[in-house]
C-alpha positions in Angstrom: 83.5 97.2 82.5 85.9 100.2 82.3 88.9 100.6 84.5 90.2 104.2 84.5 92.5 105.2 87.3 95.8 106.7 88.5 97.7 104.1 90.5 101.0 104.2 92.4 101.9 100.9 94.2 104.6 98.3 94.6 102.7 95.8 92.5 99.9 96.8 90.1 97.5 94.3 88.4 94.4 95.1 86.4 92.4 92.7 84.2 89.3 93.5 82.3 86.9 91.5 80.0 85.0 93.5 77.3 86.2 96.8 78.7 88.8 99.5 78.6 91.8 99.9 80.9 93.0 103.5 80.8 95.1 105.6 83.1 98.4 106.4 84.8 100.2 103.4 86.3 103.3 103.6 88.4 104.9 100.4 89.8 108.0 99.7 91.9 108.1 95.9 91.5 105.7 94.8 88.8 102.9 96.0 86.5 100.4 93.6 84.8 97.6 95.0 82.6 95.4 92.7 80.6 92.2 93.2 78.5 90.1 90.9 76.5 88.0 92.5 73.8 88.9 96.0 75.0 91.6 98.6 74.4 94.5 99.3 76.7 95.7 102.9 77.0 98.3 103.5 79.7 101.0 105.9 80.7 103.5 103.7 82.6 106.2 104.5 85.1 108.5 101.8 86.3 110.6 102.7 89.3 113.4 100.8 90.9 115.4 101.7 94.0 118.6 100.0 92.6 117.7 96.7 94.3 118.7 93.3 92.9 115.5 92.7 90.9 114.4 94.7 88.0 110.9 96.2 87.8 108.8 94.2 85.3 105.9 95.2 83.1 103.4 93.1 81.1 100.8 94.8 78.9 98.5 92.4 77.0 95.3 92.6 75.0 93.2 90.3 72.9 91.2 92.0 70.1 92.1 95.5 71.3 94.8 98.0 70.8 97.6 99.0 73.1 98.4 102.7 73.2 
């Protein structure tokens, strides 16, 4: 499976097994990208409207690279 997109949302979550996650990801609350046996290539934008909570990001891969 390959996930390749441009996404803008409050909360972004993409998980893939044996495939690539690639694209532009913009999040206002949280971003979670995870692959197993596949690379992760992302341009990330984290945006916050000066609210009390920070925007969080998690990029994780097993047996792949993060770029």
